[in-house]
N, C-alpha and C positions, 0 to 999 in steps of 0.2 A: 790642696790638687796639687800638682806637681804640671807645670807648663812648659814646653821649651817650642821656637819657632825652627821649622824647618829650613832649607834651602831655598824650598820655591816662596817661601814668605806666608806659610799655612802656619797658624798655632794650633799645637797638639795639648791638646790635655788627658787626663785623667777619664778615661770611659765615664758616664754617667751612671748616677746611683741606679741600682734594681728596680726596676717597675718605670723607670723614666722613659727611656728607649724604647719598652714593651709596648707601651700607647702610642707610637706611630704607625701609620699605618705602613703596609709594608710597600715599598718601591716597586712597580712594573712599570709595564709600556701604557697601558693604560690609565695608570696615577700618572704617568708622566704625561701624557696626553690631555686628561682632564685638569691638570695643572698649569700647562701653556695654555689649555683655552678660558680658562678661567681668569688667568692673567690679560688676555685679548679681551672677553668679555667683560673686564675692569675697567680697562682702556676704550674700548667702544660706548661706555655708560650704559650697557645690558644690567649691570649688578649694583648695588648699594660695597662703599666699601666693606672688608672682612672686619674692620674695628665697628663697623654700625655706626661711622661718622655721617652718614648722609653718602647720595651720589656724589661719585667721581667726577673727575676734568676729566674732559672726554682727550684723545690724545692719537689721532689716526694714524700717524707715523708709528708710535711702537706699539698698536694694533694690528700695525701691516704688518709689523718685522715678522709679530709672534705670528701670524695668518700663514707669512711665508715661511718661518720657519717648520711648521705642522705641513705644510707642501713638500719643504724639501722631508721630511721624516716619512711622508708618504713615496714620495719616489724613490729615497734610499730604501724604504724594506720594504717595497713591490715582490711578493712571493712570499716574504719571509715571514708574513703574520697569520694568525688565526684568523677565521673568517669574521670572528667577536670581533675581536681588534681591528680589522680593515673596516667591518660596519662602523664603529664606535669613530674611529679618525675619518671617515668618509659623511658621516651626519655631521661630525662637528666641525669640519671644514664647511659643510655648506651654510649652516647653522652660522659660523662667524662670515664667513661671505655677507651672505643676506643682512646680517647685522652692519658690517662695514659698510655696505651700499645704502644701508638705511640712514646711518648715523655721516655719511659725506653727503646725502640729498638736504636732509636735516640742514646742516649747517653746523652743528653741534661739536 
């Protein structure tokens, strides 16, 4: 494999072998939002660690930052999303806000 470092500090290598990249999900707005939501849920203690190691440590500042990021995306994309994308973002934000309040009140 050939690798090189770009001026920006990124390491660039040969593309992955055929079949490996094809197994990754297509990145679209909904996938991106769901990825951020999963991160926030993890930091709120709403989901186990993806490695199966059990419940995560609750980290409210990181959860709040991710929720704020989703709120920023909602504001910046207003009027430019499909109905399904807008509904997805609104419902995710509602669930995360409720989870944040619950985690804040329980002191976890």
